[in-house]
N, C-alpha and C positions, 0 to 999 in steps of 0.2 A: 736792676733786677726787677722782676715782676712781683708785686705784692701778693701774699697768699692770705687766705681767709678761712675762718670757721663759718660754715653756712648754717643759719638758723631758719627753720620753717615755722611760721606762726601757727600754733595748734589750738590756742585757747582764746576765747573772747577776753578783751581787756588787756592783752599784752600791749606794752608801750615800748618805745625805744629806750626809755629810762629803765624799765624793768628788765629788758633784754640786756642792756649794758651792765646793770647791777649783777645779773647772773653770770655773764661771761667774763666780765672784767673786774668785778668787785666794787665798781663805782658807777652809780647812776649818772653822774656828770659826764661820763664818756659817751652819752647818747649823741652828742654833736659830732664826735669822731665817726661814729657809726653812720649817722646821717650823711656826712661828707663822703663816706665810702660807698654810699648808695644814692647817687644823685637823682635817680628817677623815683625815689620813694618819698611819699608825702607822709611825714610823721603823724599827721592828724587823721590819716585814712589808712591805717594798717588793717588789713583784712586776713581772715583765716586763709592759710595756704601761701601767703606772701613769703618769699625767701629774702633773707637779709644777710649781707656779708659783714662779718666782724673781723677786722684786721687782726692777723696773728700777733702783730706787734703789741696789741693791748689785751689780747685774750689770755686769761689765766686758766681757762678750762674750755673743753670742746664738747662736753656732754650736754644734751638738751635739758632744759629745766623740767622739774616734775609737774604733774597736773596740780593746779591750785586746789586747796581743800574745798573752797567754795568759789565757784565761778560767778561772775557778775550777774548772769541771768538766773542763777539759782538762789539768790538772796531773797529772803522773805520780805514782804511789804513792810515798811517801817523800820527794817534793820539798817544799821549804819555800817 
């Protein structure tokens, strides 16, 4: 059978495969499974608008993550 996917579109700066995995699967360690499902994706170069397939077999949810309270580009100088 053909695998099915939840499709995520990167909307915010700073999204990583680990953060995407945590949101959709409940475990950031599933980033490797997501990487394997997206062989043309470079995990170090995720850009806004990139679509990423999350296998339904590991997905616990299909709704997109909310906007982060503070985006990486909005942090004040000296903030951690």
